[in-house]
C-alpha positions in Angstrom: 13.0 15.4 1.6 13.8 12.1 3.4 14.8 9.2 1.2 12.3 6.3 0.8 13.4 3.6 3.5 13.0 0.3 1.6 14.5 -1.6 4.5 11.2 -1.1 6.3 9.3 -2.6 3.8 11.8 -5.6 3.3 11.7 -6.2 7.2 7.8 -6.4 7.0 7.7 -8.6 4.1 10.3 -11.1 5.6 8.2 -11.0 8.7 5.0 -11.9 6.9 6.7 -14.7 5.3 8.1 -16.0 8.6 4.6 -16.1 10.0 3.4 -18.2 7.0 1.6 -15.6 5.1 1.6 -16.3 1.3 0.1 -14.9 -1.7 -3.3 -16.0 -2.8 -3.2 -19.2 -4.8 -4.2 -19.1 -8.4 -4.2 -22.7 -9.1 -6.9 -25.0 -8.5 -8.4 -22.7 -5.8 -8.4 -19.7 -8.3 -9.6 -16.7 -6.7 -9.0 -13.7 -8.7 -11.2 -11.3 -6.9 -9.1 -11.9 -3.7 -5.8 -11.5 -5.7 -7.2 -8.2 -7.1 -8.0 -7.0 -3.7 -4.7 -7.9 -2.1 -3.1 -6.1 -5.2 -5.2 -3.1 -4.7 -4.5 -3.2 -1.0 -0.8 -3.2 -1.8 -1.2 0.0 -4.0 -3.1 1.9 -1.6 -0.2 1.4 1.0 2.4 2.3 -1.3 0.5 5.4 -2.5 0.0 6.3 1.1 3.6 6.1 1.9 4.3 8.4 -1.2 1.7 10.8 0.1 3.1 10.9 3.6 6.5 11.9 2.3 4.7 14.8 0.2 3.0 15.9 3.4 5.9 15.7 5.8 7.1 19.4 5.5 3.6 21.0 5.3 2.5 23.0 8.2 -1.2 23.8 8.8 -2.4 27.4 9.1 -2.5 28.3 12.8 -5.7 30.3 12.5 -7.9 27.6 11.3 -6.0 24.5 11.6 -2.9 22.7 13.1 -2.6 21.8 16.5 -2.6 18.1 18.3 -5.8 17.1 16.6 -4.5 17.6 13.1 -1.3 15.9 13.8 -3.1 13.0 15.1 -5.4 12.6 12.2 -3.2 13.5 9.2 -2.0 9.9 8.8 -5.6 8.6 8.7 -6.4 11.1 6.1 -3.3 10.2 4.0 -4.4 6.5 4.3 -7.8 7.4 2.8 -6.2 9.4 0.1 -4.1 6.3 -0.8 -7.2 4.1 -0.7 -9.3 6.4 -3.0 -6.5 6.6 -5.5 -6.2 2.9 -5.6 -10.0 2.5 -6.0 -10.1 4.9 -8.8 -7.7 3.6 -11.2 -4.6 3.8 -9.2 -1.2 4.4 -10.9 -0.6 1.0 -12.3 1.0 -0.7 -9.3 -1.9 -3.1 -8.6 -1.8 -4.5 -12.3 1.9 -5.1 -12.0 1.3 -6.9 -8.8 -1.4 -8.9 -10.4 0.8 -9.9 -13.3 3.6 -10.9 -10.8 1.2 -13.0 -8.7 -0.1 -15.0 -11.6 3.3 -15.7 -13.1 4.7 -16.8 -9.8 1.8 -19.2 -9.2 2.0 -20.5 -12.9 5.7 -21.2 -12.5 5.0 -23.0 -9.0 2.0 -25.1 -10.4 
């Protein structure tokens, strides 16, 4: 099993910051629904990355599966698995992200 590459995520985070993308504001423009959605989206991506590592070594049955079609669409299926897990309670990452967003905004206000 390959190790989780945190440098890729750190690179994407620094790119987003350099482009001026910031966390949703929770001060005067309090929008908890938008912040909750962003936290769920983050959890969805995180869980999808975990699932992609799990599926990496699995080969499909040659008789009824496999081939180029399955190779192409497996990542889409894994993304949907991640979205469903996040929408149905998740693993607690969205709640932790929400707490972090709220505390960061309270400190900056």
